[in-house]
Biopython code that builds the backbone (N, CA, C, O; Angstrom):
import numpy as np
from Bio.PDB.StructureBuilder import StructureBuilder

atoms = [
    (1, "MET", "N", (-3.531, 11.264, 18.567)),
    (1, "MET", "CA", (-2.369, 10.585, 18.018)),
    (1, "MET", "C", (-2.456, 9.081, 18.261)),
    (1, "MET", "O", (-2.093, 8.286, 17.394)),
    (2, "VAL", "N", (-2.932, 8.699, 19.426)),
    (2, "VAL", "CA", (-3.042, 7.269, 19.735)),
    (2, "VAL", "C", (-4.112, 6.621, 18.864)),
    (2, "VAL", "O", (-3.942, 5.497, 18.392)),
    (3, "LYS", "N", (-5.216, 7.337, 18.652)),
    (3, "LYS", "CA", (-6.271, 6.803, 17.807)),
    (3, "LYS", "C", (-5.769, 6.655, 16.367)),
    (3, "LYS", "O", (-6.099, 5.679, 15.694)),
    (4, "GLU", "N", (-4.974, 7.619, 15.894)),
    (4, "GLU", "CA", (-4.425, 7.538, 14.549)),
    (4, "GLU", "C", (-3.518, 6.322, 14.410)),
    (4, "GLU", "O", (-3.543, 5.636, 13.388)),
    (5, "PHE", "N", (-2.714, 6.057, 15.442)),
    (5, "PHE", "CA", (-1.811, 4.905, 15.386)),
    (5, "PHE", "C", (-2.592, 3.600, 15.274)),
    (5, "PHE", "O", (-2.234, 2.733, 14.476)),
    (6, "TRP", "N", (-3.647, 3.449, 16.058)),
    (6, "TRP", "CA", (-4.408, 2.197, 16.028)),
    (6, "TRP", "C", (-5.191, 2.049, 14.727)),
    (6, "TRP", "O", (-5.352, 0.936, 14.228)),
    (7, "LEU", "N", (-5.673, 3.147, 14.179)),
    (7, "LEU", "CA", (-6.324, 3.070, 12.866)),
    (7, "LEU", "C", (-5.317, 2.718, 11.777)),
    (7, "LEU", "O", (-5.623, 1.946, 10.868)),
    (8, "PHE", "N", (-4.112, 3.286, 11.870)),
    (8, "PHE", "CA", (-3.057, 2.936, 10.921)),
    (8, "PHE", "C", (-2.728, 1.455, 11.025)),
    (8, "PHE", "O", (-2.577, 0.785, 10.004)),
    (9, "MET", "N", (-2.615, 0.936, 12.238)),
    (9, "MET", "CA", (-2.309, -0.484, 12.419)),
    (9, "MET", "C", (-3.425, -1.366, 11.853)),
    (9, "MET", "O", (-3.146, -2.420, 11.281)),
    (10, "ALA", "N", (-4.669, -0.951, 12.006)),
    (10, "ALA", "CA", (-5.778, -1.733, 11.459)),
    (10, "ALA", "C", (-5.723, -1.758, 9.928)),
    (10, "ALA", "O", (-5.891, -2.812, 9.315)),
    (11, "PHE", "N", (-5.487, -0.601, 9.318)),
    (11, "PHE", "CA", (-5.363, -0.553, 7.862)),
    (11, "PHE", "C", (-4.136, -1.335, 7.400)),
    (11, "PHE", "O", (-4.180, -2.019, 6.377)),
    (12, "LEU", "N", (-3.052, -1.235, 8.147)),
    (12, "LEU", "CA", (-1.830, -1.941, 7.780)),
    (12, "LEU", "C", (-2.023, -3.453, 7.852)),
    (12, "LEU", "O", (-1.596, -4.171, 6.948)),
    (13, "LEU", "N", (-2.651, -3.936, 8.896)),
    (13, "LEU", "CA", (-2.894, -5.377, 9.010)),
    (13, "LEU", "C", (-3.854, -5.867, 7.928)),
    (13, "LEU", "O", (-3.720, -6.986, 7.435)),
    (14, "ALA", "N", (-4.810, -5.037, 7.565)),
    (14, "ALA", "CA", (-5.730, -5.428, 6.496)),
    (14, "ALA", "C", (-5.000, -5.535, 5.161)),
    (14, "ALA", "O", (-5.258, -6.458, 4.388)),
    (15, "SER", "N", (-4.104, -4.613, 4.884)),
    (15, "SER", "CA", (-3.378, -4.682, 3.618)),
    (15, "SER", "C", (-2.222, -5.669, 3.682)),
    (15, "SER", "O", (-1.771, -6.148, 2.641)),
    (16, "ARG", "N", (-1.739, -5.981, 4.859)),
    (16, "ARG", "CA", (-0.629, -6.921, 5.002)),
    (16, "ARG", "C", (-1.032, -8.353, 4.704)),
    (16, "ARG", "O", (-0.172, -9.208, 4.491)),
    (17, "SER", "N", (-2.304, -8.619, 4.688)),
    (17, "SER", "CA", (-2.726, -9.984, 4.378)),
    (17, "SER", "C", (-2.399, -10.355, 2.937)),
    (17, "SER", "O", (-2.391, -11.537, 2.592)),
    (18, "LYS", "N", (-2.132, -9.369, 2.094)),
    (18, "LYS", "CA", (-1.774, -9.638, 0.706)),
    (18, "LYS", "C", (-0.321, -9.310, 0.398)),
    (18, "LYS", "O", (0.099, -9.404, -0.755)),
    (19, "TYR", "N", (0.444, -8.932, 1.397)),
    (19, "TYR", "CA", (1.864, -8.662, 1.168)),
    (19, "TYR", "C", (2.612, -9.942, 0.887)),
    (19, "TYR", "O", (2.137, -11.038, 1.183)),
    (20, "ARG", "N", (3.782, -9.789, 0.317)),
    (20, "ARG", "CA", (4.615, -10.946, 0.019)),
    (20, "ARG", "C", (5.661, -11.131, 1.094)),
    (20, "ARG", "O", (6.855, -11.142, 0.795)),
    (21, "SER", "N", (5.255, -11.274, 2.303)),
    (21, "SER", "CA", (6.231, -11.494, 3.370)),
    (21, "SER", "C", (6.064, -12.918, 3.861)),
    (21, "SER", "O", (5.208, -13.190, 4.703)),
    (22, "SER", "N", (6.863, -13.814, 3.350)),
    (22, "SER", "CA", (6.661, -15.235, 3.587)),
    (22, "SER", "C", (6.797, -15.680, 5.033)),
    (22, "SER", "O", (6.129, -16.647, 5.399)),
    (23, "PRO", "N", (7.608, -15.057, 5.893)),
    (23, "PRO", "CA", (7.586, -15.521, 7.278)),
    (23, "PRO", "C", (6.246, -15.294, 7.959)),
    (23, "PRO", "O", (5.909, -15.983, 8.922)),
    (24, "PHE", "N", (5.484, -14.332, 7.461)),
    (24, "PHE", "CA", (4.233, -13.988, 8.119)),
    (24, "PHE", "C", (3.015, -14.560, 7.418)),
    (24, "PHE", "O", (1.928, -14.592, 7.995)),
    (25, "ILE", "N", (3.178, -15.010, 6.187)),
    (25, "ILE", "CA", (2.098, -15.673, 5.461)),
    (25, "ILE", "C", (2.658, -16.986, 4.921)),
    (25, "ILE", "O", (3.015, -17.064, 3.745)),
    (26, "PRO", "N", (2.738, -18.014, 5.761)),
    (26, "PRO", "CA", (3.394, -19.248, 5.308)),
    (26, "PRO", "C", (2.608, -20.001, 4.238)),
    (26, "PRO", "O", (3.193, -20.823, 3.534)),
    (27, "GLY", "N", (1.329, -19.757, 4.090)),
    (27, "GLY", "CA", (0.541, -20.483, 3.103)),
    (27, "GLY", "C", (0.584, -19.881, 1.721)),
    (27, "GLY", "O", (0.086, -20.487, 0.773)),
    (28, "LEU", "N", (1.160, -18.710, 1.579)),
    (28, "LEU", "CA", (1.178, -18.041, 0.288)),
    (28, "LEU", "C", (1.977, -18.797, -0.769)),
    (28, "LEU", "O", (1.487, -18.926, -1.891)),
    (29, "PRO", "N", (3.172, -19.305, -0.484)),
    (29, "PRO", "CA", (3.863, -20.101, -1.508)),
    (29, "PRO", "C", (3.126, -21.392, -1.851)),
    (29, "PRO", "O", (3.170, -21.847, -2.994)),
    (30, "ASP", "N", (2.450, -21.983, -0.866)),
    (30, "ASP", "CA", (1.672, -23.194, -1.145)),
    (30, "ASP", "C", (0.524, -22.899, -2.099)),
    (30, "ASP", "O", (0.163, -23.745, -2.918)),
    (31, "ALA", "N", (-0.053, -21.704, -1.999)),
    (31, "ALA", "CA", (-1.112, -21.329, -2.929)),
    (31, "ALA", "C", (-0.565, -21.233, -4.345)),
    (31, "ALA", "O", (-1.245, -21.604, -5.301)),
    (32, "HIS", "N", (0.658, -20.737, -4.483)),
    (32, "HIS", "CA", (1.290, -20.692, -5.805)),
    (32, "HIS", "C", (1.499, -22.100, -6.350)),
    (32, "HIS", "O", (1.246, -22.357, -7.527)),
    (33, "VAL", "N", (1.960, -23.006, -5.501)),
    (33, "VAL", "CA", (2.298, -24.360, -5.945)),
    (33, "VAL", "C", (1.054, -25.138, -6.330)),
    (33, "VAL", "O", (1.047, -25.830, -7.348)),
    (34, "GLU", "N", (0.000, -25.032, -5.527)),
    (34, "GLU", "CA", (-1.197, -25.835, -5.754)),
    (34, "GLU", "C", (-2.109, -25.263, -6.841)),
    (34, "GLU", "O", (-2.949, -25.976, -7.390)),
    (35, "ALA", "N", (-1.943, -23.991, -7.144)),
    (35, "ALA", "CA", (-2.796, -23.378, -8.164)),
    (35, "ALA", "C", (-2.339, -23.811, -9.552)),
    (35, "ALA", "O", (-1.165, -24.121, -9.756)),
    (36, "PRO", "N", (-3.264, -23.833, -10.501)),
    (36, "PRO", "CA", (-2.821, -24.057, -11.882)),
    (36, "PRO", "C", (-1.941, -22.895, -12.330)),
    (36, "PRO", "O", (-1.907, -21.847, -11.684)),
    (37, "THR", "N", (-1.247, -23.083, -13.412)),
    (37, "THR", "CA", (-0.276, -22.085, -13.844)),
    (37, "THR", "C", (-0.920, -20.719, -14.070)),
    (37, "THR", "O", (-0.355, -19.698, -13.679)),
    (38, "ALA", "N", (-2.078, -20.690, -14.687)),
    (38, "ALA", "CA", (-2.762, -19.410, -14.916)),
    (38, "ALA", "C", (-3.158, -18.745, -13.589)),
    (38, "ALA", "O", (-3.039, -17.529, -13.441)),
    (39, "GLY", "N", (-3.616, -19.531, -12.649)),
    (39, "GLY", "CA", (-3.962, -18.995, -11.337)),
    (39, "GLY", "C", (-2.748, -18.473, -10.595)),
    (39, "GLY", "O", (-2.826, -17.461, -9.898)),
    (40, "SER", "N", (-1.638, -19.154, -10.742)),
    (40, "SER", "CA", (-0.413, -18.708, -10.098)),
    (40, "SER", "C", (0.071, -17.387, -10.691)),
    (40, "SER", "O", (0.569, -16.523, -9.969)),
    (41, "VAL", "N", (-0.075, -17.237, -11.992)),
    (41, "VAL", "CA", (0.315, -15.987, -12.654)),
    (41, "VAL", "C", (-0.574, -14.844, -12.186)),
    (41, "VAL", "O", (-0.089, -13.744, -11.921)),
    (42, "ILE", "N", (-1.859, -15.098, -12.085)),
    (42, "ILE", "CA", (-2.781, -14.063, -11.605)),
    (42, "ILE", "C", (-2.474, -13.719, -10.155)),
    (42, "ILE", "O", (-2.505, -12.550, -9.772)),
    (43, "LEU", "N", (-2.180, -14.722, -9.354)),
    (43, "LEU", "CA", (-1.839, -14.484, -7.953)),
    (43, "LEU", "C", (-0.599, -13.617, -7.834)),
    (43, "LEU", "O", (-0.579, -12.668, -7.050)),
    (44, "ALA", "N", (0.431, -13.929, -8.601)),
    (44, "ALA", "CA", (1.676, -13.167, -8.519)),
    (44, "ALA", "C", (1.547, -11.794, -9.166)),
    (44, "ALA", "O", (2.115, -10.820, -8.672)),
    (45, "GLY", "N", (0.816, -11.711, -10.251)),
    (45, "GLY", "CA", (0.765, -10.471, -11.005)),
    (45, "GLY", "C", (-0.233, -9.454, -10.511)),
    (45, "GLY", "O", (-0.013, -8.253, -10.665)),
    (46, "VAL", "N", (-1.327, -9.900, -9.921)),
    (46, "VAL", "CA", (-2.387, -8.970, -9.555)),
    (46, "VAL", "C", (-2.662, -8.981, -8.055)),
    (46, "VAL", "O", (-2.590, -7.940, -7.401)),
    (47, "LEU", "N", (-2.972, -10.134, -7.519)),
    (47, "LEU", "CA", (-3.442, -10.193, -6.141)),
    (47, "LEU", "C", (-2.377, -9.810, -5.126)),
    (47, "LEU", "O", (-2.701, -9.198, -4.108)),
    (48, "LEU", "N", (-1.127, -10.147, -5.369)),
    (48, "LEU", "CA", (-0.087, -9.810, -4.411)),
    (48, "LEU", "C", (0.254, -8.322, -4.422)),
    (48, "LEU", "O", (0.838, -7.809, -3.468)),
    (49, "LYS", "N", (-0.106, -7.641, -5.487)),
    (49, "LYS", "CA", (0.125, -6.203, -5.551)),
    (49, "LYS", "C", (-0.949, -5.425, -4.786)),
    (49, "LYS", "O", (-0.763, -4.246, -4.487)),
    (50, "MET", "N", (-2.055, -6.069, -4.474)),
    (50, "MET", "CA", (-3.153, -5.373, -3.812)),
    (50, "MET", "C", (-2.782, -4.879, -2.413)),
    (50, "MET", "O", (-3.233, -3.813, -1.993)),
    (51, "GLY", "N", (-1.972, -5.639, -1.697)),
    (51, "GLY", "CA", (-1.553, -5.200, -0.369)),
    (51, "GLY", "C", (-0.682, -3.969, -0.422)),
    (51, "GLY", "O", (-0.842, -3.053, 0.385)),
    (52, "THR", "N", (0.230, -3.941, -1.356)),
    (52, "THR", "CA", (1.081, -2.768, -1.518)),
    (52, "THR", "C", (0.258, -1.567, -1.967)),
    (52, "THR", "O", (0.482, -0.449, -1.504)),
    (53, "TYR", "N", (-0.688, -1.794, -2.863)),
    (53, "TYR", "CA", (-1.572, -0.714, -3.303)),
    (53, "TYR", "C", (-2.378, -0.178, -2.121)),
    (53, "TYR", "O", (-2.522, 1.036, -1.975)),
    (54, "GLY", "N", (-2.900, -1.060, -1.283)),
    (54, "GLY", "CA", (-3.659, -0.614, -0.113)),
    (54, "GLY", "C", (-2.814, 0.212, 0.837)),
    (54, "GLY", "O", (-3.284, 1.203, 1.397)),
    (55, "LEU", "N", (-1.572, -0.195, 1.017)),
    (55, "LEU", "CA", (-0.679, 0.563, 1.890)),
    (55, "LEU", "C", (-0.402, 1.945, 1.302)),
    (55, "LEU", "O", (-0.503, 2.951, 2.004)),
    (56, "LEU", "N", (-0.054, 1.996, 0.023)),
    (56, "LEU", "CA", (0.296, 3.272, -0.596)),
    (56, "LEU", "C", (-0.916, 4.177, -0.808)),
    (56, "LEU", "O", (-0.807, 5.399, -0.703)),
    (57, "ARG", "N", (-2.055, 3.585, -1.101)),
    (57, "ARG", "CA", (-3.245, 4.376, -1.425)),
    (57, "ARG", "C", (-3.992, 4.857, -0.191)),
    (57, "ARG", "O", (-4.532, 5.963, -0.185)),
    (58, "PHE", "N", (-4.028, 4.029, 0.864)),
    (58, "PHE", "CA", (-4.846, 4.375, 2.027)),
    (58, "PHE", "C", (-4.030, 4.683, 3.273)),
    (58, "PHE", "O", (-4.241, 5.719, 3.903)),
    (59, "CYS", "N", (-3.100, 3.802, 3.644)),
    (59, "CYS", "CA", (-2.381, 3.975, 4.907)),
    (59, "CYS", "C", (-1.516, 5.228, 4.920)),
    (59, "CYS", "O", (-1.570, 6.000, 5.877)),
    (60, "LEU", "N", (-0.734, 5.443, 3.897)),
    (60, "LEU", "CA", (0.190, 6.581, 3.898)),
    (60, "LEU", "C", (-0.510, 7.934, 3.844)),
    (60, "LEU", "O", (-0.159, 8.820, 4.624)),
    (61, "PRO", "N", (-1.496, 8.135, 2.948)),
    (61, "PRO", "CA", (-2.140, 9.460, 2.931)),
    (61, "PRO", "C", (-3.042, 9.724, 4.141)),
    (61, "PRO", "O", (-3.143, 10.864, 4.595)),
    (62, "LEU", "N", (-3.688, 8.697, 4.659)),
    (62, "LEU", "CA", (-4.609, 8.916, 5.772)),
    (62, "LEU", "C", (-3.894, 9.090, 7.105)),
    (62, "LEU", "O", (-4.370, 9.820, 7.974)),
    (63, "PHE", "N", (-2.757, 8.425, 7.272)),
    (63, "PHE", "CA", (-2.048, 8.434, 8.552)),
    (63, "PHE", "C", (-0.558, 8.710, 8.337)),
    (63, "PHE", "O", (0.264, 7.823, 8.567)),
    (64, "PRO", "N", (-0.189, 9.922, 7.901)),
    (64, "PRO", "CA", (1.216, 10.165, 7.568)),
    (64, "PRO", "C", (2.154, 10.113, 8.767)),
    (64, "PRO", "O", (3.272, 9.614, 8.638)),
    (65, "ALA", "N", (1.744, 10.606, 9.916)),
    (65, "ALA", "CA", (2.628, 10.606, 11.086)),
    (65, "ALA", "C", (2.896, 9.183, 11.563)),
    (65, "ALA", "O", (4.030, 8.844, 11.902)),
    (66, "SER", "N", (1.875, 8.366, 11.589)),
    (66, "SER", "CA", (2.058, 6.973, 12.007)),
    (66, "SER", "C", (2.866, 6.195, 10.983)),
    (66, "SER", "O", (3.640, 5.311, 11.350)),
    (67, "ALA", "N", (2.698, 6.511, 9.709)),
    (67, "ALA", "CA", (3.473, 5.841, 8.667)),
    (67, "ALA", "C", (4.956, 6.170, 8.793)),
    (67, "ALA", "O", (5.804, 5.294, 8.620)),
    (68, "ILE", "N", (5.268, 7.414, 9.091)),
    (68, "ILE", "CA", (6.667, 7.797, 9.284)),
    (68, "ILE", "C", (7.245, 7.101, 10.507)),
    (68, "ILE", "O", (8.394, 6.662, 10.483)),
    (69, "ALA", "N", (6.466, 6.997, 11.570)),
    (69, "ALA", "CA", (6.942, 6.340, 12.783)),
    (69, "ALA", "C", (7.143, 4.840, 12.577)),
    (69, "ALA", "O", (8.044, 4.251, 13.175)),
    (70, "ALA", "N", (6.321, 4.221, 11.745)),
    (70, "ALA", "CA", (6.402, 2.775, 11.544)),
    (70, "ALA", "C", (7.342, 2.383, 10.410)),
    (70, "ALA", "O", (7.600, 1.194, 10.224)),
    (71, "ALA", "N", (7.856, 3.332, 9.653)),
    (71, "ALA", "CA", (8.675, 3.037, 8.479)),
    (71, "ALA", "C", (9.908, 2.188, 8.785)),
    (71, "ALA", "O", (10.171, 1.244, 8.039)),
    (72, "PRO", "N", (10.681, 2.470, 9.843)),
    (72, "PRO", "CA", (11.847, 1.602, 10.102)),
    (72, "PRO", "C", (11.460, 0.160, 10.416)),
    (72, "PRO", "O", (12.148, -0.770, 9.995)),
    (73, "TYR", "N", (10.378, -0.032, 11.142)),
    (73, "TYR", "CA", (9.934, -1.379, 11.486)),
    (73, "TYR", "C", (9.425, -2.132, 10.264)),
    (73, "TYR", "O", (9.708, -3.317, 10.090)),
    (74, "LEU", "N", (8.671, -1.434, 9.420)),
    (74, "LEU", "CA", (8.176, -2.058, 8.193)),
    (74, "LEU", "C", (9.323, -2.390, 7.244)),
    (74, "LEU", "O", (9.289, -3.411, 6.558)),
    (75, "SER", "N", (10.325, -1.539, 7.204)),
    (75, "SER", "CA", (11.495, -1.814, 6.366)),
    (75, "SER", "C", (12.242, -3.040, 6.867)),
    (75, "SER", "O", (12.709, -3.856, 6.072)),
    (76, "PHE", "N", (12.354, -3.169, 8.171)),
    (76, "PHE", "CA", (13.022, -4.335, 8.752)),
    (76, "PHE", "C", (12.250, -5.617, 8.454)),
    (76, "PHE", "O", (12.846, -6.633, 8.098)),
    (77, "LEU", "N", (10.932, -5.570, 8.597)),
    (77, "LEU", "CA", (10.116, -6.740, 8.281)),
    (77, "LEU", "C", (10.194, -7.092, 6.801)),
    (77, "LEU", "O", (10.192, -8.268, 6.438)),
    (78, "ALA", "N", (10.263, -6.078, 5.949)),
    (78, "ALA", "CA", (10.407, -6.329, 4.512)),
    (78, "ALA", "C", (11.736, -7.001, 4.217)),
    (78, "ALA", "O", (11.801, -7.923, 3.405)),
    (79, "LEU", "N", (12.787, -6.548, 4.867)),
    (79, "LEU", "CA", (14.106, -7.140, 4.673)),
    (79, "LEU", "C", (14.126, -8.596, 5.120)),
    (79, "LEU", "O", (14.698, -9.446, 4.438)),
    (80, "ILE", "N", (13.511, -8.887, 6.253)),
    (80, "ILE", "CA", (13.433, -10.277, 6.730)),
    (80, "ILE", "C", (12.665, -11.135, 5.730)),
    (80, "ILE", "O", (13.087, -12.250, 5.422)),
    (81, "GLY", "N", (11.552, -10.632, 5.223)),
    (81, "GLY", "CA", (10.760, -11.384, 4.254)),
    (81, "GLY", "C", (11.511, -11.657, 2.966)),
    (81, "GLY", "O", (11.413, -12.748, 2.404)),
    (82, "ILE", "N", (12.257, -10.674, 2.498)),
    (82, "ILE", "CA", (13.014, -10.842, 1.258)),
    (82, "ILE", "C", (14.113, -11.881, 1.431)),
    (82, "ILE", "O", (14.260, -12.783, 0.607)),
    (83, "VAL", "N", (14.888, -11.750, 2.513)),
    (83, "VAL", "CA", (16.009, -12.671, 2.727)),
    (83, "VAL", "C", (15.510, -14.084, 3.010)),
    (83, "VAL", "O", (16.060, -15.052, 2.487)),
    (84, "TYR", "N", (14.477, -14.208, 3.830)),
    (84, "TYR", "CA", (13.938, -15.528, 4.161)),
    (84, "TYR", "C", (13.394, -16.231, 2.919)),
    (84, "TYR", "O", (13.670, -17.408, 2.691)),
    (85, "GLY", "N", (12.621, -15.500, 2.121)),
    (85, "GLY", "CA", (12.070, -16.094, 0.906)),
    (85, "GLY", "C", (13.155, -16.501, -0.073)),
    (85, "GLY", "O", (13.042, -17.540, -0.724)),
    (86, "ALA", "N", (14.204, -15.700, -0.188)),
    (86, "ALA", "CA", (15.302, -16.040, -1.098)),
    (86, "ALA", "C", (16.072, -17.264, -0.607)),
    (86, "ALA", "O", (16.459, -18.115, -1.409)),
    (87, "LEU", "N", (16.294, -17.357, 0.695)),
    (87, "LEU", "CA", (17.009, -18.523, 1.234)),
    (87, "LEU", "C", (16.200, -19.804, 1.069)),
    (87, "LEU", "O", (16.752, -20.855, 0.743)),
    (88, "VAL", "N", (14.908, -19.717, 1.290)),
    (88, "VAL", "CA", (14.057, -20.893, 1.116)),
    (88, "VAL", "C", (13.970, -21.277, -0.356)),
    (88, "VAL", "O", (13.922, -22.460, -0.693)),
    (89, "ALA", "N", (13.949, -20.271, -1.236)),
    (89, "ALA", "CA", (13.880, -20.558, -2.677)),
    (89, "ALA", "C", (15.135, -21.269, -3.162)),
    (89, "ALA", "O", (15.068, -22.069, -4.095)),
    (90, "MET", "N", (16.279, -20.989, -2.543)),
    (90, "MET", "CA", (17.534, -21.603, -2.989)),
    (90, "MET", "C", (17.575, -23.108, -2.780)),
    (90, "MET", "O", (18.303, -23.800, -3.493)),
    (91, "VAL", "N", (16.821, -23.635, -1.829)),
    (91, "VAL", "CA", (16.894, -25.067, -1.512)),
    (91, "VAL", "C", (15.700, -25.854, -2.038)),
    (91, "VAL", "O", (15.541, -27.020, -1.677)),
    (92, "GLN", "N", (14.860, -25.265, -2.872)),
    (92, "GLN", "CA", (13.680, -25.955, -3.371)),
    (92, "GLN", "C", (14.043, -26.878, -4.529)),
    (92, "GLN", "O", (14.661, -26.435, -5.497)),
    (93, "PRO", "N", (13.669, -28.158, -4.445)),
    (93, "PRO", "CA", (13.969, -29.075, -5.544)),
    (93, "PRO", "C", (12.964, -28.978, -6.699)),
    (93, "PRO", "O", (13.305, -29.280, -7.843)),
    (94, "ASP", "N", (11.749, -28.567, -6.409)),
    (94, "ASP", "CA", (10.699, -28.483, -7.425)),
    (94, "ASP", "C", (10.725, -27.095, -8.078)),
    (94, "ASP", "O", (10.834, -26.084, -7.384)),
    (95, "LEU", "N", (10.628, -27.051, -9.389)),
    (95, "LEU", "CA", (10.722, -25.786, -10.108)),
    (95, "LEU", "C", (9.560, -24.855, -9.777)),
    (95, "LEU", "O", (9.747, -23.644, -9.660)),
    (96, "LYS", "N", (8.360, -25.415, -9.626)),
    (96, "LYS", "CA", (7.206, -24.567, -9.323)),
    (96, "LYS", "C", (7.328, -23.967, -7.918)),
    (96, "LYS", "O", (6.936, -22.820, -7.702)),
    (97, "LYS", "N", (7.867, -24.729, -6.967)),
    (97, "LYS", "CA", (8.104, -24.179, -5.627)),
    (97, "LYS", "C", (9.189, -23.115, -5.659)),
    (97, "LYS", "O", (9.111, -22.120, -4.938)),
    (98, "LEU", "N", (10.192, -23.321, -6.489)),
    (98, "LEU", "CA", (11.257, -22.327, -6.634)),
    (98, "LEU", "C", (10.696, -21.014, -7.152)),
    (98, "LEU", "O", (11.033, -19.946, -6.639)),
    (99, "VAL", "N", (9.849, -21.086, -8.158)),
    (99, "VAL", "CA", (9.228, -19.874, -8.702)),
    (99, "VAL", "C", (8.313, -19.234, -7.664)),
    (99, "VAL", "O", (8.265, -18.009, -7.550)),
    (100, "ALA", "N", (7.588, -20.053, -6.908)),
    (100, "ALA", "CA", (6.680, -19.522, -5.894)),
    (100, "ALA", "C", (7.448, -18.768, -4.812)),
    (100, "ALA", "O", (7.085, -17.640, -4.480)),
    (101, "TYR", "N", (8.490, -19.360, -4.264)),
    (101, "TYR", "CA", (9.239, -18.702, -3.204)),
    (101, "TYR", "C", (10.024, -17.502, -3.714)),
    (101, "TYR", "O", (10.179, -16.518, -2.992)),
    (102, "SER", "N", (10.523, -17.567, -4.948)),
    (102, "SER", "CA", (11.218, -16.397, -5.476)),
    (102, "SER", "C", (10.245, -15.263, -5.747)),
    (102, "SER", "O", (10.606, -14.095, -5.605)),
    (103, "SER", "N", (9.019, -15.585, -6.135)),
    (103, "SER", "CA", (8.004, -14.553, -6.324)),
    (103, "SER", "C", (7.595, -13.940, -4.999)),
    (103, "SER", "O", (7.369, -12.733, -4.915)),
    (104, "VAL", "N", (7.499, -14.757, -3.970)),
    (104, "VAL", "CA", (7.121, -14.271, -2.659)),
    (104, "VAL", "C", (8.239, -13.452, -2.032)),
    (104, "VAL", "O", (7.971, -12.525, -1.267)),
    (105, "SER", "N", (9.478, -13.779, -2.343)),
    (105, "SER", "CA", (10.583, -13.094, -1.675)),
    (105, "SER", "C", (10.799, -11.674, -2.195)),
    (105, "SER", "O", (11.430, -10.869, -1.510)),
    (106, "THR", "N", (10.299, -11.345, -3.374)),
    (106, "THR", "CA", (10.466, -9.982, -3.860)),
    (106, "THR", "C", (9.447, -9.089, -3.185)),
    (106, "THR", "O", (8.322, -9.519, -2.928)),
    (107, "TRP", "N", (9.810, -7.889, -2.901)),
    (107, "TRP", "CA", (8.928, -6.972, -2.182)),
    (107, "TRP", "C", (8.348, -5.976, -3.152)),
    (107, "TRP", "O", (9.095, -5.289, -3.849)),
    (108, "ALA", "N", (7.062, -5.881, -3.212)),
    (108, "ALA", "CA", (6.315, -4.919, -4.037)),
    (108, "ALA", "C", (6.588, -5.052, -5.501)),
    (108, "ALA", "O", (6.026, -4.306, -6.304)),
]
sb = StructureBuilder()
sb.init_structure("model")
sb.init_model(0)
sb.init_chain("A")
sb.init_seg("    ")
for serial, (resi, resn, name, xyz) in enumerate(atoms, 1):
    if name == "N":
        sb.init_residue(resn, " ", resi, " ")
    sb.init_atom(name, np.array(xyz, "f"), 0.0, 1.0, " ", f" {name:<3s}", serial, name[0])
structure = sb.get_structure()
């Protein structure tokens, strides 16, 4: 059980690098802002979904007991990311930054 938990955490951290949780990936909105418009669309439309796909495709089926145990914590972190990204998006003066933070604040 302990080995399963640590393997789940390793898979989760690997897929979390592409999640849209702005408190934990502060450079992600900057990547949206600095990228050209086409790159920003690809980043929001494809690359940010890869972390969620990795979680659903690998973490949940391979480690169901650990996923159930970690679900409340992951839900709490998702809620923090959504609220934080939305609050930061509300005060952005630049339209591209507003779109970047609003894209980051949505979960999955």
